[in-house]
C-alpha positions in Angstrom: 55.7 106.4 155.0 52.5 105.6 153.1 49.7 103.2 153.7 50.5 101.4 150.4 53.7 100.3 152.0 51.8 98.4 154.7 51.3 94.8 153.7 47.6 93.9 153.6 45.4 95.1 156.5 43.0 97.0 154.2 40.2 96.9 156.8 42.3 98.6 159.5 43.6 101.2 157.0 40.0 102.0 156.1 38.9 102.2 159.7 41.7 104.6 160.7 41.0 106.9 157.7 37.3 106.8 158.4 37.9 108.1 161.9 39.6 111.1 160.3 37.1 111.7 157.6 34.2 111.6 160.0 36.0 113.7 162.6 35.9 111.0 165.2 39.6 110.7 165.8 40.2 109.7 169.5 43.2 111.2 171.3 44.6 107.7 172.1 44.5 104.6 169.9 46.1 101.2 170.6 46.8 98.7 167.8 46.9 95.2 169.2 47.9 92.0 167.7 50.7 89.3 167.3 54.2 90.1 166.2 54.8 90.6 162.5 51.3 91.5 161.4 52.2 95.2 160.6 51.0 97.1 163.7 54.1 99.3 163.8 53.9 99.9 160.0 50.2 100.9 160.4 51.0 103.2 163.3 53.8 105.0 161.4 51.8 105.3 158.2 48.8 106.7 160.1 51.0 109.1 162.0 52.3 110.4 158.6 48.8 110.8 157.3 47.8 112.8 160.4 50.8 115.1 160.0 50.1 115.7 156.3 48.0 118.7 157.3 49.3 121.8 159.0 47.0 124.4 160.6 44.0 122.5 159.3 45.0 123.1 155.6 45.9 120.3 153.2 49.6 119.7 153.3 52.0 117.6 151.2 51.7 113.9 151.1 54.0 111.5 152.8 55.5 110.7 149.4 56.3 114.3 148.7 57.4 115.6 152.1 61.0 114.9 152.8 60.4 115.2 156.6 57.7 112.5 156.6 59.5 110.3 154.0 62.6 110.3 156.3 60.5 110.2 159.5 62.2 113.3 160.7 59.0 115.5 161.2 59.5 117.6 164.4 55.9 116.8 165.5 56.4 113.0 165.2 57.7 111.5 168.5 58.7 107.8 169.0 58.8 106.0 172.3 60.3 102.5 172.5 61.9 100.1 175.0 65.6 100.8 175.8 68.4 99.3 177.8 71.1 100.7 180.0 74.6 100.7 178.4 77.8 100.4 180.5 78.7 103.9 179.3 75.7 105.4 181.0 75.9 106.9 184.5 74.5 105.1 187.5 71.8 107.7 188.0 70.8 107.9 184.3 67.5 106.5 183.3 67.7 105.4 179.6 65.3 107.2 177.2 64.4 106.8 173.6 66.5 109.8 172.6 69.6 107.9 173.8 69.1 105.4 170.9 67.4 107.8 168.4 70.1 107.2 165.7 69.8 103.4 166.1 66.0 103.6 165.9 66.0 105.9 162.9 68.4 103.7 160.9 66.3 100.6 161.6 62.8 102.0 161.1 63.7 103.8 157.9 65.0 100.5 156.5 61.7 98.8 157.3 59.0 99.2 160.0 58.8 95.4 160.1 61.3 94.4 162.7 61.1 92.4 166.0 62.3 93.2 169.5 65.2 90.8 168.9 66.4 92.9 166.0 65.9 96.1 168.0 68.0 94.6 170.9 70.8 93.8 168.4 70.6 97.4 167.0 71.0 98.7 170.6 73.9 96.3 171.4 72.2 94.6 174.3 71.1 91.1 173.2 71.4 89.7 176.8 69.4 92.4 178.5 65.7 93.1 179.0 64.5 96.3 177.4 62.0 98.5 179.2 60.4 101.9 179.0 61.6 103.9 182.0 60.0 106.7 184.0 62.6 109.0 182.4 60.9 108.4 179.1 57.5 109.6 180.3 59.2 112.8 181.7 60.9 113.4 178.3 57.6 112.8 176.5 55.8 115.3 178.8 58.4 117.9 177.9 58.2 117.3 174.1 54.4 117.3 173.9 54.0 120.4 176.1 55.7 122.4 173.3 53.5 123.9 170.5 53.4 122.1 167.2 56.2 123.3 165.0 53.9 123.1 161.9 50.8 124.5 163.5 48.9 121.1 163.3 48.8 117.9 165.3 51.5 116.3 167.4 51.7 112.5 167.2 53.3 110.2 169.7 53.9 106.6 168.6 54.6 104.3 171.5 55.9 100.9 170.6 55.3 98.1 173.1 53.8 100.1 176.0 53.5 96.9 178.0 57.2 97.2 178.6 56.7 100.3 180.7 57.7 100.1 184.3 55.1 101.0 186.8 56.4 104.6 187.4 56.4 105.3 183.7 52.9 103.7 183.2 51.4 105.9 186.0 52.9 109.1 184.5 51.8 108.2 181.0 48.3 107.6 182.4 48.1 111.2 183.6 49.3 112.4 180.2 46.6 110.4 178.4 43.9 111.6 180.8 44.9 115.2 180.2 46.5 115.2 176.7 48.2 118.4 175.4 46.2 120.2 172.7 46.0 118.5 169.3 48.1 115.5 170.5 47.3 111.9 169.3 48.8 108.9 170.9 49.2 105.7 168.8 50.2 102.7 170.8 51.5 99.4 169.3 51.0 96.5 171.7 51.6 92.7 171.4 50.5 92.0 175.0 47.8 94.6 176.0 46.7 92.6 179.0 50.0 93.5 180.7 49.1 97.2 180.6 47.3 99.0 183.5 43.6 98.6 183.2 43.3 102.3 183.6 45.4 102.9 180.5 43.5 100.3 178.5 40.2 101.9 179.4 41.3 105.3 178.1 42.5 104.2 174.6 40.5 103.0 171.6 41.6 99.5 170.9 41.9 98.2 167.4 42.8 94.6 166.9 45.0 93.8 164.0 44.6 90.3 162.7 47.2 88.2 160.9 47.9 89.3 157.4 46.0 87.5 154.6 48.0 84.7 153.0 47.4 86.2 149.6 48.8 89.6 150.7 52.0 88.0 152.0 52.4 86.0 148.8 51.9 89.0 146.6 54.4 91.1 148.7 57.0 88.3 148.5 56.7 88.3 144.7 56.7 92.1 144.4 59.3 93.0 147.0 61.5 89.9 147.1 61.2 88.9 143.4 60.7 85.2 144.1 58.5 82.8 142.2 54.8 82.5 142.8 55.2 78.9 143.8 57.8 79.7 146.5 55.8 82.7 147.6 52.7 80.5 148.1 54.6 78.0 150.2 56.3 80.6 152.4 53.1 82.6 152.9 51.4 79.4 154.1 54.2 78.8 156.6 54.2 82.4 157.7 50.8 82.0 159.3 49.9 85.7 158.9 53.3 87.2 159.9 55.5 89.1 157.5 58.5 88.6 159.9 57.9 84.9 159.8 57.8 85.0 156.0 61.1 86.8 155.9 62.6 84.2 158.3 61.5 81.4 156.1 62.8 83.2 153.0 66.2 83.7 154.7 66.3 80.1 155.9 67.0 81.3 159.4 69.7 79.2 161.0 68.2 79.9 164.4 65.1 77.9 163.4 67.3 75.0 162.5 69.0 75.2 165.9 65.6 75.3 167.7 64.4 72.3 165.8 67.5 70.4 166.7 67.0 71.3 170.4 63.4 70.3 170.2 64.2 67.0 168.7 67.0 66.4 171.3 64.6 67.2 174.1 61.9 64.9 173.0 64.2 62.0 172.2 66.1 62.2 175.4 62.9 62.7 177.5 61.4 59.6 175.8 64.5 57.6 176.6 64.6 59.1 180.1 68.2 60.0 179.9 68.3 62.4 182.8 72.0 63.0 182.7 71.9 64.0 179.0 68.8 66.2 179.7 70.9 68.1 182.3 73.4 68.8 179.6 70.6 69.9 177.2 69.3 72.3 179.8 72.7 73.8 180.4 73.0 74.5 176.6 69.7 76.4 176.5 70.4 78.1 179.8 73.5 79.5 178.2 71.4 81.6 175.7 70.4 85.1 176.5 67.0 85.6 178.0 65.4 86.9 174.7 66.8 83.9 172.8 65.5 81.5 175.6 62.0 83.0 175.1 62.3 82.6 171.3 63.1 78.9 171.8 60.1 78.5 174.1 57.9 80.2 171.5 59.2 77.8 168.9 58.5 74.9 171.3 54.9 76.0 171.6 54.5 76.3 167.8 56.2 72.9 167.1 54.1 71.1 169.7 51.0 72.6 168.3 52.0 71.4 164.8 52.6 67.9 166.1 49.3 67.8 167.8 47.5 68.8 164.5 49.6 66.3 162.6 48.7 63.5 165.0 45.0 64.1 164.4 45.6 64.0 160.6 44.8 67.7 160.1 47.7 68.3 157.6 45.9 71.2 156.0 46.2 73.0 159.3 49.9 72.2 159.7 52.5 74.8 158.9 55.9 73.0 159.0 59.0 72.9 157.0 60.0 69.6 155.3 62.5 68.9 158.1 59.9 69.6 160.8 57.4 67.4 159.0 59.9 64.5 158.7 60.4 64.6 162.5 56.6 64.9 163.2 55.8 61.9 161.0 57.1 59.6 163.7 56.9 61.8 166.8 53.5 63.4 166.5 51.6 60.5 168.0 53.1 61.4 171.4 51.4 64.8 171.4 47.7 64.1 172.3 44.7 65.6 174.0 46.0 64.5 177.4 49.3 66.5 177.3 48.9 69.3 174.7 47.5 71.8 177.3 50.0 70.8 180.0 52.8 71.4 177.4 51.4 74.8 176.6 51.0 75.7 180.3 54.5 74.6 181.0 56.1 76.6 178.2 54.1 79.7 178.9 55.0 79.6 182.6 58.7 79.2 181.6 58.4 82.3 179.4 56.9 84.2 182.3 59.6 83.0 184.7 62.4 84.0 182.4 60.9 87.5 182.3 61.2 87.5 186.1 64.9 86.5 186.0 64.6 83.1 187.5 67.7 80.7 187.5 67.7 79.5 183.9 69.6 76.2 184.7 67.1 75.2 187.2 64.2 76.3 185.0 65.2 74.3 181.9 66.3 71.2 183.8 62.9 71.2 185.5 61.3 71.8 182.1 63.1 68.8 180.7 62.1 66.5 183.6 58.4 67.5 183.2 58.7 66.7 179.5 59.4 63.0 180.5 56.2 62.9 182.5 54.1 64.6 179.9 55.3 62.2 177.1 54.1 59.3 179.2 50.5 60.7 179.1 48.3 58.4 177.1 45.4 59.6 174.9 42.0 58.6 176.2 
């Protein structure tokens, strides 16, 4: 993979290559930022650049090398969250190698994919993916071997915040005493969930949302849509290529989440507790990852209504259907309840990750919505 396949992010590309040209490459880097901004794409493209040289001599480019083009270089190692399949033994700790064909198929199609898409590829939409201690043991074995090409070994770790504590402690030791000529490139969406000792031993690079113009240009070049449509979608994408693709595909899930959001707010305003219980049971019937996606949508839509209420339409990023609803509803989201709404949704996301009872959680969520809608602006 090449850097020119990464959408936007010119400043990060330049910073990474400057590290190499000035011989200041750290042994561990962590690319941090929200989903969809191209962190994984940057990590893979940079890994390919680092592996272009063998034994200190210029090698073939990522475009010319079949191994790098197909991401099959023997010194390129991927670590990512996995699940336990029913076919696995009770004592088996899942590792990345168990899902290597699934990963390779997905990542060679595009490095821009979400955890939800990865869960689907693994066949475990209703599970929670983690990185186990078995993964760190496997990584130690791989990196202890000499480089097959006589150059660097690169370990790309996607979502290290999903490591369990045993894996995190073992990886910490590996980072503290890295094998010779080994570079770790971590890709994190929630770096604060990592051990402080790990965060302190990596060089953090924050990856900002993609420029709107870069997304618009990529939509025209890669998806062959009109400039007018590309401009509209790039504005709604809010810096995320994944969000741009969702808008382009008219994602049916977004339509579902909007309907659920509208139902919740209307039923809460009317104080229809019995109907709110039915609503909560519908959402509780989703898998945990889908529940978290709905709550993330809830946060976004509530934010948009708040901005719409204060007549900041230039800062609103809504579809036409969302704006039609916000036109009459937005006045109920004000400075008194916006932060409590945010706190409530973020707490629910955390609780889902801790496997709380979803029926109780979402019914309580619906009841609190009644109280918050009664909050009056000062």
